[in-house]
C-alpha positions, -999 to 999 in steps of 0.1 A, spaced: -727 -188 178 -697 -213 190 -718 -248 204 -698 -274 217 -716 -310 220 -699 -336 243 -707 -368 255 -682 -399 268 -666 -421 245 -689 -439 222 -719 -416 226 -723 -407 188 -707 -371 191 -689 -379 160 -725 -393 143 -735 -358 154 -710 -338 134 -719 -360 100 -756 -357 110 -754 -318 111 -730 -318 79 -757 -334 61 -786 -312 78 -765 -285 65 -762 -295 29 -798 -311 26 -814 -282 36 -786 -259 14 -782 -237 47 -748 -225 36 -715 -238 33 -699 -259 58 -660 -273 61 -649 -293 81 -616 -295 104 -602 -323 131 -572 -316 153 -538 -331 137 -533 -348 172 -565 -372 157 -553 -400 135 -584 -424 137 -599 -429 101 -568 -409 85 -553 -376 88 -581 -364 62 -613 -384 69 -638 -391 98 -654 -419 95 -685 -435 113 -704 -464 106 -694 -469 71 -701 -430 61 -671 -412 50 -665 -370 55 -633 -356 38 -620 -332 66 -609 -297 50 -578 -293 74 -559 -306 106 -554 -282 132 -519 -275 141 -512 -280 182 -500 -241 181 -519 -225 154 -539 -200 156 -575 -206 137 -585 -170 138 -556 -160 115 -560 -194 99 -594 -191 90 -610 -154 91 -607 -152 57 -635 -176 49 -656 -152 66 -685 -145 40 -679 -173 23 -681 -201 46 -711 -203 70 -704 -232 92 -669 -251 110 -675 -283 118 -649 -297 142 -646 -329 157 -624 -337 187 -626 -304 197 -615 -316 235 -577 -316 222 -582 -273 212 -561 -254 232 -578 -229 256 -563 -198 233 -578 -220 199 -609 -222 213 -605 -176 219 -595 -177 184 -630 -195 175 -651 -171 200 -638 -147 175 -648 -161 147 -683 -171 158 -695 -139 155 -693 -142 116 -697 -183 109 -714 -208 130 -689 -232 148 -702 -266 157 -678 -284 179 -679 -321 191 -651 -340 214 -654 -354 251 -657 -335 282 -639 -356 306 -606 -375 304 -603 -415 314 -602 -405 349 -632 -387 351 -616 -349 356 -630 -318 343 -595 -302 339 -583 -332 315 -585 -314 283 -582 -273 278 -601 -271 250 -634 -290 266 -629 -267 295 -627 -237 279 -655 -242 252 -679 -255 287 -668 -219 304 
């Protein structure tokens, strides 16, 4: 399953990611890793922070990285991948996530529209909605 939780700035997308990770861990639903695009530097390169809660990021996603090649070795080991700021993903990276989602649940969180309220503002968000 590939899911995209989206909204405008300040609507709690990162908080939702943190809640999902905590739910998965608390209910022992499986192993989860957290990713975020390399371009997102808020909170630090390897951290996601919100309201004094800090989660360590497993890895950062490089701009041209092939996500299937990078993470397919985790199929059967990891049950969930959570990705913050998914609007920064490329169209091809979303396609690679779709391929991975046949073996694990992938939860993505991010903006749907850019600052100009343009639907095509973020390639990753546009593809996740299709």
